[in-house]
N, C-alpha and C positions, 0 to 999 in steps of 0.2 A: 377234297374232303380239309378240313381244319380241326385243331384241337380244341373243343371250346373250356373257357375256364370253369375250374372245378369240376369237371369230368372225374366218373369215377375210376377207380383201382382198372376195373376191367377195360374201361375204353380207353385210359392211357396205355396199359400194357397193349393193348390191341394194335392199336399208335405204332407204339414203339418196334413191335413186331414187323409189323409190317415194314415199318422203315431198316428196320436190319435185314429185313431181305434184300430192300433194293439200294443200299448203299452204306458207306463205313457211318460210325458215330462220330462225331466232331468235338472236340474239346476246345474252344477258341481259348487263345492267349490274350492277359489284362495285359491296354496298354499303359505305360507310364511315361512320364516326361523325363526329360532329362535331369531335372530334381530331383525324381522318384515318386512326383505327386501322379495321382488317376489323369488319364487324358480320355475325357468322356467323351469327344467328339471320334479320337482316335480311332478308339475301342468301336462307336458304330460304326467305322466306315467299314473297320477289321470284320466285325460280323457278319456286315450286309455283303460281303467277300467270301464270307464261309458259307452265308448261305445262297449264295449264288451259285455254288457248287456243290448244290442238293446233296448234303448229308441225310444221312436217315434218321436223325435226331442229334441236337445239340446242346452239350452240357458246358456250361459258363459256371464260373468261379469252383472249380478242380481243380488238380493237384498243377496239371499245365496250367491254369490259368492263375495258380499261386493265389488259392483260397486262405491258406495258413498267415499269407499276410498281408492278406486284407480288414479296415475295421468293419463296423459292421455299415456305418452310412457309406466306403465306398461299394462293401459288398450287395447293398440295398441299388444303386447305381448301376452297376455291371449287368444285374439280374433286371431288374427295370428296361436295361439298354436292350440285352437280348430278346428281353418278350416282348419288345416295342417290333424290334427289325424282324423276327420269326411269324409274327401275326400272325401265331395259329398252323402255318404251313407245316411244321416238324414241331414234335414235342422240346419242350423244352425242362432238362433236368439241370435245376440248381443242387453243387455241393454244397452240404454242411458238412459237419464235424465239431472235434474235442468231444468234450464229457457232455454227458447227453442234455443236462441243464444250457449248455451253450450252444450246443447241436438247436436244440429248441429255438432258441431266440433268433438264431440265422431262418432255420423253417421258417417260423412265422415274417419275418423277413420277406422270403421267398413266398408264399404263401399270397402278402398283400404287393409283391410285385406280378401277379399272374402268372407263375411256373405251372408247368405241370405235373412235373416231380421231383424226390430231392434222389440224389446220388450221397447215400452217408458216408461220408470219408472216414479211417480209421479212427479209431478214440486214439486221445492224445499219450503218448508215453509212455506205459505201464503195458504188460502183462496180465490178460485176464483170463479165469477158468470160463468153461464154456457158460454156465451159469450166468458168466456175470457177463458175456457177450451178446447173448440173448436176452438179457435183462435190459442191457443197452436199447437194442432194436424196439423193447418192450415200451418202454420209458420213453421214447421219441414216437412212435407210432400210436401209443398213447394223445400225443398233445399236438400232432397234427391231422388235417384230415387229408393232405398231402398223399398219392401214392409213395413206397422208398424203393432204392435198391441199396440194397447190401455190398460194401466194397470190402473182398476181404486181398489183405495185403500185410505185410510188416508182420506185427503181432498179432492181426487178426487172421483167424484159419478154422473156419468152423467144420466140425464133423456132420457126418451125415443126418444124426442123432439131431443135433442142434437146426441143420439146415428145416427138418422136418417143424422145428418147434418155429420158426422164424415166418415159415411158409405159410404154417397156418395163421399166420394173422394177418387180418385182413386185407392191410393195405400195404403190406409187404409184397412187390410183384417180381423180382428177381436177383438177381447178386451179378456183379462181377469180380473177375477171379484176375487175383494179380500176383501168385504164388508158381502158376504154370506145373502144377505138382500134378499129372495125366489122371494120375492113381486115383489118387482124393478126391478131383475132381469128378471124374466117373463116377464116383461113389454119391457122391451128389447130387449130380444128373439123374441117378438113378432114384435116388429118395424123392428127389422134389415131386411137386404134382406137375400132371403133364402140360399146362400152362404156365408153368412156372420160368422167366426169361432167365437166359444164363449169357454172358458174353465175353471174352477174352478181352481183357484190362493190364495184358502184362507191357510192360515198356517197349517199345517198339513191336506192335502186336504181330506186325505181318512174320515178322521171322518165327512164328510159331503157329501162324494162322488156320496153315494144313493139320499142323497135329492135333490142335485144339478142334477141328471140323470132326477127327476120327473118333471124338467122345462126346459130339455130338452140338458140340459150341462152335458153329460156323461165324458170330456173327464178333464184330472186335470194333473197339476203338484203335482211331488210328493221329498220332501224332503229326504224323508226314502230313497230314489233311489242313493243319496249322500251319502248312508255310510251300507244301507241293501240293495243291490236290489235283492236277493233272497226272501226278505218279501214282499217289494212291488210289485213285479212281480208276486207272489203268491196271495196277493189280489187283486191284477188287472185280473187276469184269475177267481178268485171268483167271482170277480163283474159280468164281462162278462158273467160267464158262469151258475148266477143265483144260484152261492151255497151260501145261507144265511148263513148255519151254520159254515163257514170258514170265514166269511167276521165278525160274530159276534165274532168268538174267537181271531181272530187277533185282532177284533176292543176291545176286553173287555180285554185281555191278555198282549196287546205291546200298542195298539194305544192310548188308554186311559190311560195306566199310563206313556206313553210319553209324551201325552200333560200336564199333569198335574206335571210333571216334568219341562215342558217348563216356564207353567206358574209362576214359582216359583220366574225369576230373566228376567227382561226387556233383550231383548237383546238373548234369551236362545234361540227362532228360530233355529239362527244361529249357533252360539257359541255350542251348545249342537250338532250341525248336524256333525260340525265340529271334538269335542272332539271324537265321535262314530265313525267317522272313523277313527281317529288314532290309535283307540281302536283296530280297526280292520287293522291294519299296514299301512295304508297310509299316505303318506309323505305331509301332508296338513298346517301342523306347527301350529301356535296359529291364535285368530282372531287378526284382527288391533281395538284399541282406539277408539270409543269409548265405543266398544262391551269388553266382558271381560269372561275370560274362567272358565269354573263350577270350584266351590267348590270343593275339594279336595269328602263331603259327598255327593255333588250331583254327584260328576265322579261315584261314587259307587256304586250310586242307578241305574245311565244310564246304568253301566255294567251289570247291575243285568238284568234290563228292556230288554238291547239288547238280551241280551244269550237268556232269555226268550225266545223272537220273532223271535230268529234263531232256536231255539227249537223246534220251531210252526212247522218250513218250514222242518226242515230237515238239517239244515246247520249250521257249528259251530264257535264261535268266532274268 
């Protein structure tokens, strides 16, 4: 079954629901050359490899894909290539962001490129009241035919009442949570319509996957899928099957050391992922400023952590 261009919100939501039940959500890295320019051919090969690992859906040009560093032409190429490589096999959810006016510009590009839905990244810079957070989604929803998934993180945090208001918009179909406030999240899931989508969007989401599942949010995005789908898939299967021994071993020996390394430097949530992909031979290139690539010492630690994780699942660097 494929996702057809222009499918309605209900159809896209159902395909995402099915995908989230069967695999992790993949957020591909955007490939750059050493001089910082976009590498379309390298990105195409990399996306094809992510898709071969059977994710539940693919989310190009989001946080892990350095959306914030792309101009509109680069964004168009990234989304178009992803749609072409996906060829309807899984939903393609493109990132959009900044204020609503700029977000709509990206939304229209994503529409033209054939994306199935949009992930609305937290708006730029300023804190805003609940009415403003709702209005941001209303303004975008009124100007695109594509289904929207809101992303609460940083300065964006919806109350249960605001969640009801955005869920009432015909093309808002879900929420990605990056706050990991399970009390608040439980209130949101209880306030939402039964068919509303939720997924765990915490950094290195596997660390909190069991906790999220206890409040009714078992689906999650996986940064590890961007460089080690063997590990990401093994963890997903163990969690789904209730194999807590394997879950604990992967958490203890791979995920926790990875998170401890990630927390050393701001921005490592992206640049470590990109460095790990390079260690595995993927043509993804460096990160763009203001992010920085890992230091030689941290890169050596990353190699050790990655090798350990791959050994746990019977894979090689």
